[in-house]
N, C-alpha and C positions, 0 to 999 in steps of 0.2 A: 402668821399673816393671814388676815381674813380674806374672803373672796373678793370683797370690795376693794381692799388694799391691793390685791393681786392685779385686778383690772386697771388700777391706776399706776402700777409700777412700770418701770423702764423695761423690764423683762418682758412683759406682756406687749408693750408697744413695739419692741423689737421683733417678737414673734408675729405680731400682726402685719408689720411691714414685710417680713419674709413671706408670709402666706400671700400677701397682695401681690408681691413680685412673682411668685410661683404661678398664681392664677393668671396674671397678665401675660407672663411668658408663655404659659401654655396655650392661652387664647391666640396670641401672635403666632406661635408655632403652627397651630391648626390652620390659621389663615394662610400663612406662607406655604404650608404643604399643598393647600388647595390651589394657590396661585402658581406655584412653581412645579406642580406635579406634571410629569411627562409620561404619557401613556406608551405602552409598547408599540403601538402604531405609529405614534409621533416620533419615537426614538428610531424605528426602522425607516421612517420617511427621511429623517435627517441623515442617517447612515447612507441610504441610497443616493441622496443628493450629493453627499461628499464624495461617493465613489464615481458617479456619472457626471457630476458638475451641473446637474439639473434634476428636476423632479421626474421620476419615472413611475410607471405602474407595475407593481410586482404582485404576483400571485404565489402564495406559498405552496410548495409541493410536499405532499404528505409521503414520508418514507417509513418502512417498517424498521424495527430495531436491527434486524439482520442487514437491511440495506444501508444503514447508517455507518456500518463498520466494514473496513476492508484492510488489506495487509499494510497500508500506508498510514492510516489514521482514522479519524472519526468525522462524519458529516454532521455538523451542528444544525445546519439549516440549508434549504434549497429553495430557490425562487425562480419562477418564469417571468421574464421581463418582457411585457407585452409590446413595449415601444420598439424593440429591436429583434424580438423572437429568440433572444439568447437566454442562457441559464446562469444564475448567480449562486454560488456556493460559499457558505462559511464553513471552513474545515480546520481541523486541528491535526498537525503532522507530528508524530512521535519520533524518537531517536535523537533528540537534542542532547546538549551538554547535561551531564548528571541525570539522564533519563527525562529531561524536560521536553517542552513542546512549543511549537509555534502556531498561532491561529491566524489565518489569512482569509480574505475575500477573493474568490476567483471567478472571473467571468468567462464562461465557455462559449465561444462563438460557434454557431452551427447553422445549418440549412435544414429545410423541411420541418415537419411537425411530428409529435408522438402519435397524434390522432390518425394521420395519414400513413404512418408506419415507414416514413422516409426520412426520419431525423438522422442528420449526419454531422459529426464533429469536423469543423474546418480549422480550429486553432484555439488560441487563447487571446481574448480581447485585452484583458488587463488583470493585474494582481495587486491587491492593496493590503498593506499590513494592518492587523487588528490588535493582537496582544501576544504575550509569551509567558512561559513558565520556566524560571531558572535560567534564562539565557542572558548571561551578564554581558555578552558581546553583540547583542542584537542590533545595537546601534551601528555596528560595522556594515550591516546590510543596507546599502544605499539605494537610491532610486534606480541606478543602473542594474543592480541585482534583480529587482522585481520587474524591470522592463524586459530583461532577458527571456522571461517566460513567454512574453507576447511576440518575440522575435523569431520564433521557430515553428510557425504554423505548419510547414510542409511535413516536418518530422513528427509533430504532435498528431497531426490528422492521419498520419500513416500508422499510429499505434504506439509511438514512443513515450517513455516516461523519463523524468529528470533524475539526475544523480548529483551528488556533491562529493567529489573525491579529490583530495589534494594530490595533484599529479595526474589526474584522469585526463584522457584525451577525447572522450566521446563528444559528439556534437551537442548533446543535451546535458553535458556536465556544467553545473553552475554552483560555484563555491567561492567564498571570500577567504583569503588567507588569514589564518589565525582565528577564524570563526567557522571552521569546517562543520562542526557538529550543529551549530545553529543553522548553517546553510543546509545541512542535511534534513533537519526538522522542517525548515521552510519548503524545501523541495518536496518533502513528503506531504505537506499540506496541500500543494498543488496537485500532486499525484493522487491524493485522496479524492479530489474533485474529478479528475480525469477518469479514475477507476470507476467511481460511482456513475458517471455519465455513460461510460461505455457498457457497464454490465447492467444498470438499471433502466436507463432512459433509452438507449439504443437497442432495439429488438429487430433482428433479421426476420424476413419473411419465412425463412426455412433454416433451422439450425444446421450448421455445417457438419458433415459426417467426419468425426475425428480421424478415422483410420484413412479414408480417402483423402482428407486434407494433408495427412502425413506423407502418403505416397505420391500425391499429386495426380492421382488417376483412380478410376473405378477399379476395385479389387473385390474378390470373394473372400469373405472372412467370417469367423465365428467368435462371438463374445463368450469368453470363458468365465464361469462363476468363481469368484474368490471368497472362500469361506472367511468368517470372522477370526477363526483360529490362525489361518495362514496370512491374514491381511497385513500383519505387523511382524517384522523380524528385527534383528539387532541393528540392521542398517537403515531402516525406515519403514515406509508403508507402500503397499502395492495398491494403487488406486484403480487400475483397470488392466485386464489382459485380453489380447485378441490373437487367435490363431489365423494367419493369413495364408490360406492354402495356395494361392496364386504365387506366393513368393517363398514358401516353405519356411516362414519365419513366425516367431512369437513376438508380438509387439506389446510392450509394457509401458504404462504410464506410472512412474514411481516417484516418491518424494523422499530424498535423502536427508538424514538429520546430521547434527554435529557441526553446523555452520556457525558463523560469527554471531554472538549473542543468542545462542541456542536456536539460530534460524535454520531454514531449510532450503533445498533446491529441488525443483521438480523437472524431470526429464522424460523424453521418449527414448526408449532403448529397444532396438530391434534385434532379437537373438536368432541366429541361424541354427538349424537343427536337422539331423537325419531322422529317418523312421525309428521310432522307439518310445519317446523322442530322446535322441542323443545330442547334447549341446556341441556345436562345432565352432562357435565364435560369435562375434558381435558385428552386424552389418553396419549399423549406424546409430549414433546418439545425437538427439536434438534437444536443445534447451527449450523449456517452457516458461518457467517463472521462478521466483525466489521470495523468501521472507527475510527481511533484515540483512541482506547481503549487500552492504553499501559499496563493495569493491567488485561487484559481479562483472562490470564491463571491462575489467582488466583480463578476464578469461576469454582468450581468442578462440577462433574456430579450430585451430590446430589442436587445442586442448581436447575437444570432443572427438576429433579425428583419431587421436591416439588410442581410444578405447577400441576402435575397429582394427587396429594394427597389432593386436596381441592374441589372435585366434588360438594358437598353439597353447599358450599359457592358460587362457580362459578355458579351453576344452579340457585342460589338465587339472582343473579345479581352482585356479587362482582367483584372487580378489584384488581390487584396486585399493590404493591408499594415497594419501597426500602428505609427504614429509619433505620439506625443503632441503634436508641434509641427507637424503638417501638417494642411492643410484640404482635401486632395484628396478627391474624391468616393468613391474607393475606399479611402480610409483608414478603418480600423475598430478603434478602440483604446478600452480602458477605462482611465482614469487611475488609476494605482496598481497596475495589473496589465498593464503593457505587454508584458512577456514572455509571459505567458499568452495575452494577446490575439494576439500574433504567432504563437504555435504553433497557436491556433485558426484564424486566417486561413490558415495554411499547410495545414491539414487540408482546408480548402475548396479552396485552390489546387491541392492534389494531385489532387483530383477533376477540377477543370477542365483541368489539364494533361493528365491521362490521357485524358479525353474528346477533347480537341483533337488529340492525337497518335495515339492508338491506336484510337479509334472513328471520328473524323471524317477521319482520314488527313492531318492538317495538321501544323503545328509547334506545340509546346507554348508 
């Protein structure tokens, strides 16, 4: 076939039609992309209008990488809403079904300003669902579930965080039956916003003294240096140690390992000692915080009191453990929260081990 014959053939005509279609389609696609393009600013404006029911003015708050992450999840974005003086967070909470997550918008209600140094959290204005990862029962979380977060301002403003425990009785417990893990991830998304606001946005004029805060009064104490070698033992980590001369006690802030999903529990433990120092027992144990211990609120005050009721056994070298099938005197477990109990026991044990090896010069 000659070149002239090719250009007159049906094959060339078909090819020419296809090329024309491609060129026209490409031109139309370029036009529609321009016409239908939505900028990031416009997308945010629409999202804010959907959340608030009207247009509002939002100023994005810049956060460092460290400030974007806490024990509950990740902060994707934070905005100051000029119209009401509140803060809006988009956060992703972990711990969902199959290690999935839930992303929510949370409006933190507050008074004061960061500039004046008097910013204070008063509650949650509203929570709006955004998306999820792997949460097949997310549709079970209805409007009442999200409204619950905004109905507990007194507890939230006093420092509380939400939980999602099937059978839990805490005032801030928020779960939907048969969707507990999705509820947990959603609660963590709200908790992420609360934790970020409390630790990054709210700054006190003067940082509270941790020792005096623990004792509730002014006391004379010495901060002891913990070497990197002694900081970690088989029970957990020693975060801080203070010798409180007024009380004849060694106050420890320790984090115990071995909790649910490899989580941890952090406690204050006050050890009593005679000159030497010689360990005589435990005065008091106070809960501080946890990571991934979803059943932590099942552990009641009596659990912590039990550590202070075993002075003879502690002075004799004993360590605590959590076994629901054991009747040993140093067994300290809350049924239904065995792993969280184990991490709490290990926090106390970390303090005991450090005292015995680093302070008393013996073996842990």
